[in-house]
MARBA-3410 file (N, C-alpha, C, O; in Angstrom, 1 decimal):
118
123.1,99.7,73.8,121.9,100.4,74.8,122.2,99.1,76.0,122.1,98.0,75.7 ~ 122.4,99.5,77.3,122.3,98.7,78.6,121.0,98.7,78.9,120.1,99.4,78.4 ~ 120.9,97.7,79.8,119.2,97.4,80.5,118.8,98.8,81.0,117.9,99.4,80.5 ~ 119.6,99.3,82.0,119.4,100.4,82.7,118.5,101.5,81.7,117.4,102.0,81.9 ~ 119.4,101.6,80.7,119.1,102.7,79.6,117.7,102.8,79.1,116.9,103.7,79.1
117.8,100.9,78.5,116.4,100.7,78.1,115.4,101.0,78.9,114.5,101.7,78.4 ~ 115.3,100.4,80.1,114.3,100.6,81.3,114.0,102.2,81.3,112.8,102.4,81.2 ~ 114.7,103.1,81.3,114.6,104.5,81.4,113.9,104.6,80.3,112.9,105.2,80.5 ~ 114.2,104.4,79.3,113.4,105.0,78.1,112.2,104.3,77.8,111.8,104.7,76.8 ~ 111.3,103.3,78.4,110.3,102.6,78.4,109.3,103.8,78.7,109.5,104.7,79.5
108.3,103.7,77.8,106.9,104.4,77.7,105.7,103.7,78.2,105.3,102.7,77.6 ~ 105.0,104.1,79.2,104.2,103.3,79.9,102.6,103.9,79.7,102.2,104.9,80.3 ~ 101.9,103.2,78.9,100.3,103.7,78.6,99.6,103.6,79.9,100.1,103.0,80.8 ~ 98.5,104.3,80.0,97.7,104.2,81.2,97.2,103.0,81.4,97.1,102.7,82.6 ~ 96.9,102.2,80.6,96.7,100.5,80.8,97.6,99.9,81.5,97.4,99.1,82.4
99.0,100.2,81.1,100.1,99.4,81.5,100.4,99.5,83.0,100.7,98.7,83.9 ~ 100.2,101.1,83.1,100.3,101.5,84.5,99.7,100.9,85.2,100.4,100.3,85.9 ~ 98.3,100.7,85.3,97.2,99.9,86.0,97.7,98.8,86.4,97.8,98.4,87.6 ~ 98.1,98.0,85.2,98.5,96.8,85.1,99.8,96.4,86.4,100.0,95.4,87.1 ~ 100.5,97.3,86.1,101.9,97.2,86.9,101.5,97.7,88.2,102.2,97.3,89.2
100.7,98.4,88.4,100.2,98.8,89.8,99.7,97.9,90.7,100.1,97.6,91.8 ~ 98.7,97.3,89.8,98.0,95.7,90.5,99.2,94.9,90.8,99.3,94.4,91.9 ~ 100.1,94.6,90.0,101.1,93.3,90.3,101.8,94.1,91.0,101.8,93.5,92.1 ~ 102.5,95.2,91.2,103.3,95.6,92.2,102.5,95.3,93.6,103.0,94.4,94.4 ~ 101.3,96.1,93.8,100.6,96.0,94.9,100.5,94.3,95.5,100.6,94.0,96.7
100.2,93.6,94.6,100.1,92.2,95.0,101.5,91.5,95.5,101.6,90.8,96.5 ~ 102.4,91.8,94.9,103.9,91.5,95.3,104.3,91.9,96.6,104.7,91.2,97.6 ~ 104.2,93.4,96.5,104.3,93.9,97.7,103.7,93.4,99.0,104.4,93.2,100.0 ~ 102.2,92.9,98.9,101.4,92.7,100.1,102.3,91.3,100.3,102.6,91.1,101.4 ~ 102.6,90.4,99.5,103.2,89.2,99.6,104.5,88.9,100.4,104.8,88.0,101.2
105.3,90.0,99.8,106.6,90.2,100.7,106.7,90.8,102.0,107.5,90.6,102.9 ~ 105.4,91.7,102.1,105.4,92.3,103.7,105.0,90.9,104.3,105.8,90.4,105.1 ~ 103.9,90.4,104.0,103.5,89.3,104.9,104.3,88.1,105.2,104.1,87.4,106.2 ~ 105.2,87.9,104.3,106.5,87.0,104.6,107.5,87.5,105.7,108.1,86.9,106.5 ~ 107.6,88.8,105.4,108.7,89.5,106.4,107.9,89.7,107.8,108.6,89.5,108.9
106.6,89.9,107.8,105.9,89.8,109.4,106.1,88.7,109.9,106.5,88.6,111.0 ~ 105.7,87.4,109.2,105.7,86.3,109.4,107.2,85.8,110.1,107.2,85.3,111.2 ~ 108.3,86.2,109.3,109.7,85.6,109.5,109.9,86.3,111.0,110.2,85.6,112.0 ~ 109.6,87.9,111.2,110.0,88.5,112.4,109.3,87.8,113.5,109.9,87.4,114.6 ~ 107.8,87.6,113.3,107.2,86.8,114.6,107.8,85.6,114.9,107.9,85.3,116.1
108.3,84.7,113.8,109.2,83.5,114.3,110.3,83.8,114.8,110.7,82.9,115.7 ~ 111.0,84.7,114.6,112.3,84.9,115.0,112.4,85.6,116.5,113.2,85.2,117.3 ~ 111.3,86.7,116.7,110.9,87.2,117.7,110.7,86.1,118.9,111.4,85.8,119.9 ~ 109.5,85.4,118.5,109.2,83.9,119.2,110.4,83.3,119.8,110.4,82.9,121.0 ~ 111.3,83.2,118.9,112.3,82.0,119.5,113.5,82.8,120.3,114.5,82.2,120.6
113.2,84.5,120.7,114.5,85.1,121.2,114.2,84.5,122.6,113.0,84.2,123.0 ~ 115.3,84.2,123.5,115.8,83.6,124.7,116.9,84.4,125.7,117.1,84.2,126.9 ~ 117.4,85.2,124.8,118.5,85.8,125.2,118.8,87.4,125.0,118.6,87.9,123.9 ~ 119.3,88.2,125.9,119.4,89.5,125.0,120.1,89.6,124.0,119.7,90.5,123.2 ~ 121.1,88.9,123.9,121.9,88.9,122.5,121.4,88.5,121.3,122.0,88.7,120.3
120.2,87.6,121.4,119.1,87.2,120.6,118.4,88.4,120.2,118.2,88.6,119.0 ~ 117.9,89.1,121.0,117.1,90.2,121.2,117.6,91.3,120.3,116.9,91.8,119.5 ~ 118.8,91.6,120.3,119.6,92.6,119.6,119.7,92.0,118.2,119.7,92.8,117.2 ~ 119.8,90.6,118.0,120.0,90.5,116.8,118.8,90.7,115.7,118.9,91.0,114.5 ~ 117.3,90.5,116.4,116.4,91.0,115.7,116.5,92.6,115.2,116.0,93.0,114.1
117.2,93.4,115.9,117.5,94.7,114.9,118.2,94.5,113.8,118.0,95.1,112.7 ~ 119.4,93.6,114.0,120.1,93.4,112.7,119.0,92.9,111.6,118.9,93.5,110.5 ~ 118.3,91.9,112.0,117.4,91.3,111.0,116.4,92.5,110.3,116.2,92.7,109.1 ~ 116.0,93.2,111.2,114.7,94.4,110.7,115.7,95.4,109.9,115.5,95.6,108.7 ~ 116.7,95.7,110.4,117.7,96.7,109.3,118.2,96.1,108.0,118.0,96.7,107.0
118.6,95.0,107.9,119.0,94.3,106.9,117.5,94.0,105.8,117.4,94.2,104.6 ~ 116.6,93.6,106.7,115.5,93.1,105.6,114.8,94.8,105.2,114.2,95.0,104.2 ~ 115.0,95.6,105.9,114.5,97.4,105.6,115.2,97.4,104.3,114.4,97.5,103.3 ~ 116.7,97.5,104.2,117.4,97.8,103.1,116.8,96.9,101.7,116.6,97.4,100.6 ~ 116.6,95.6,102.0,116.4,94.7,101.1,115.0,94.9,100.5,114.8,94.7,99.3
114.1,95.4,101.2,112.8,95.9,100.9,112.7,96.9,100.3,111.9,97.0,99.5 ~ 113.8,98.2,100.6,113.5,99.2,100.0,114.4,99.0,98.6,114.0,99.7,97.6 ~ 115.1,98.5,98.5,115.7,98.2,97.0,114.6,97.3,96.2,114.4,97.7,95.0 ~ 113.8,96.2,96.8,112.7,95.6,96.1,111.5,96.3,95.8,111.0,96.1,94.7 ~ 111.1,97.1,96.7,109.8,97.8,96.4,110.0,99.3,95.8,109.3,100.2,96.2
111.0,99.4,94.6,111.2,100.8,94.0,110.3,101.0,93.1,110.5,100.4,92.0 ~ 108.9,102.0,93.3,108.0,102.0,92.3,108.1,103.1,91.5,107.2,103.9,91.5 ~ 109.2,103.2,90.8,109.7,104.1,89.7,109.3,103.6,88.4,109.3,102.4,88.3 ~ 109.1,104.2,87.4,108.6,103.3,86.3,109.9,102.8,85.7,109.9,101.8,85.1 ~ 111.0,103.5,85.9,112.2,103.1,85.2,112.9,101.8,86.0,114.0,101.3,85.8
112.1,101.5,86.8,112.8,100.4,87.7,111.5,99.3,87.5,111.9,98.2,87.6 ~ 110.4,99.3,87.4,109.5,98.4,87.5,109.5,97.2,86.7,108.7,96.3,87.0 ~ 110.4,97.0,85.5,110.7,95.6,84.8,111.4,95.1,85.7,111.1,94.0,86.1 ~ 112.4,95.8,86.3,113.3,95.2,87.3,112.6,94.4,88.4,112.6,93.2,88.6 ~ 112.0,95.4,89.3,111.1,95.0,90.3,110.2,94.1,90.1,110.1,93.2,91.0
109.3,94.0,89.0,108.6,92.9,89.0,109.2,91.6,88.3,108.7,90.5,88.3 ~ 110.3,91.8,87.7,110.8,90.7,87.4,111.6,90.1,88.8,111.5,88.8,88.7 ~ 112.2,90.5,89.9,112.5,90.3,91.0,111.4,89.5,91.9,111.6,88.5,92.6 ~ 110.2,90.2,91.9,108.9,89.5,92.5,108.6,88.1,91.8,108.3,87.0,92.4 ~ 108.8,88.2,90.5,108.2,87.0,89.8,109.7,85.6,90.0,109.4,84.4,90.0
110.8,86.1,90.1,111.8,85.6,90.4,111.9,84.8,91.5,112.3,83.7,91.5 ~ 111.4,85.5,92.6,111.1,85.1,94.0,110.0,84.5,94.3,109.8,84.1,95.5 ~ 109.2,84.2,93.4,108.0,83.5,93.7,107.0,84.5,94.2,105.9,83.9,94.5 ~ 107.0,85.9,94.4,105.9,86.4,95.0,105.0,86.9,94.0,104.2,87.7,94.4 ~ 104.9,86.5,93.0,104.2,86.8,91.7,104.1,85.6,90.8,105.0,84.7,90.8
103.1,85.7,89.9,103.0,84.7,88.8,103.2,85.4,87.6,102.7,86.5,87.7 ~ 103.9,85.1,86.4,104.2,85.9,85.2,103.1,86.5,84.7,103.1,87.5,84.0 ~ 102.0,85.6,85.0,100.5,86.3,84.5,100.2,87.5,84.9,99.6,88.3,84.1 ~ 100.6,87.8,86.2,100.1,89.3,86.7,100.7,90.2,85.9,100.1,91.2,85.9 ~ 101.9,90.1,84.9,101.9,91.4,84.0,101.7,91.0,82.8,102.6,91.3,82.0
100.6,90.5,82.2,100.0,90.2,81.0,99.3,91.3,80.6,98.4,91.7,81.4 ~ 99.5,91.9,79.6,99.1,93.1,79.3,100.0,94.1,79.1,99.6,95.2,78.5 ~ 101.2,93.9,79.6,102.5,94.7,79.3,102.7,94.5,78.1,102.3,93.6,77.5 ~ 103.6,95.6,77.6,104.3,95.4,76.1,105.1,94.3,76.2,105.6,93.9,77.2 ~ 105.4,93.6,74.9,106.4,92.5,74.9,107.7,93.0,75.3,108.4,92.3,76.0
108.2,94.1,75.0,109.5,94.4,75.5,109.5,94.5,76.9,110.5,94.0,77.4 ~ 108.6,95.0,77.7,108.8,95.2,79.1,108.5,93.5,79.8,109.1,93.2,80.9 ~ 107.7,92.8,79.2,107.8,91.6,79.4,108.9,90.6,79.6,109.0,89.7,80.4 ~ 109.5,91.0,78.6,110.9,90.4,77.8,111.9,90.9,79.0,112.4,90.0,79.8 ~ 112.1,91.8,79.1,112.9,92.4,80.5,112.3,91.7,81.8,113.2,91.2,82.6
111.1,91.5,82.1,111.0,91.0,83.3,111.2,89.7,83.3,111.6,89.2,84.3 ~ 111.1,88.7,82.1,111.4,87.4,82.3,112.7,87.2,82.4,113.2,86.3,83.1 ~ 113.6,88.2,81.7,115.4,88.1,82.2,115.6,88.4,83.3,116.5,87.7,83.8 ~ 115.0,89.3,83.9,115.3,89.4,85.5,114.8,88.3,86.3,115.5,87.8,87.1 ~ 113.7,88.0,86.2,113.2,86.7,86.7,113.8,85.8,86.9,114.1,85.4,88.0
114.4,85.1,85.4,115.1,84.1,85.3,116.4,84.1,86.3,116.7,83.1,86.9 ~ 117.1,85.4,86.3,118.5,85.7,86.7,118.1,85.4,88.3,118.9,84.7,89.0 ~ 117.2,85.9,88.7,116.7,85.9,90.3,116.5,84.4,90.7,116.8,83.9,91.7 ~ 116.0,83.9,89.9,115.6,82.2,90.1,116.8,81.5,90.1,116.9,80.4,90.7 ~ 117.8,82.0,89.4,119.1,81.0,89.3,119.9,81.6,90.7,120.9,81.0,91.1
119.5,82.5,91.1,120.3,83.0,92.6,120.8,84.2,92.3,121.7,84.6,93.1 ~ 120.5,85.0,91.2,121.3,86.5,91.0,120.4,87.3,91.4,119.3,86.8,91.6 ~ 120.7,88.8,91.5,119.8,89.7,92.2,119.5,90.8,90.9,118.7,91.8,91.1
END
């Protein structure tokens, strides 16, 4: 069974759902704050109409990235939390309390992302 199938079959206890939600929310807040800061820095540097329209490209691209990253379906949470950890948005301790199986998937994804994968 592949990773996607394994993640789809995972069962989440109420306690795990609460832990996952808290971790997700913390990572979400951090990535959104980073995005706002990047936007402000880029906007402050705009000096020409061409640079202004490049802001639209930045926002459209960033929106797609965030939509992929911030997918709160339980079947995707191990991947999402792993990506957040791999990108430095969360500490691994944020997922303490999840089952070992879920934490193993999260660690695998985090390691892959940290090495430059997605």
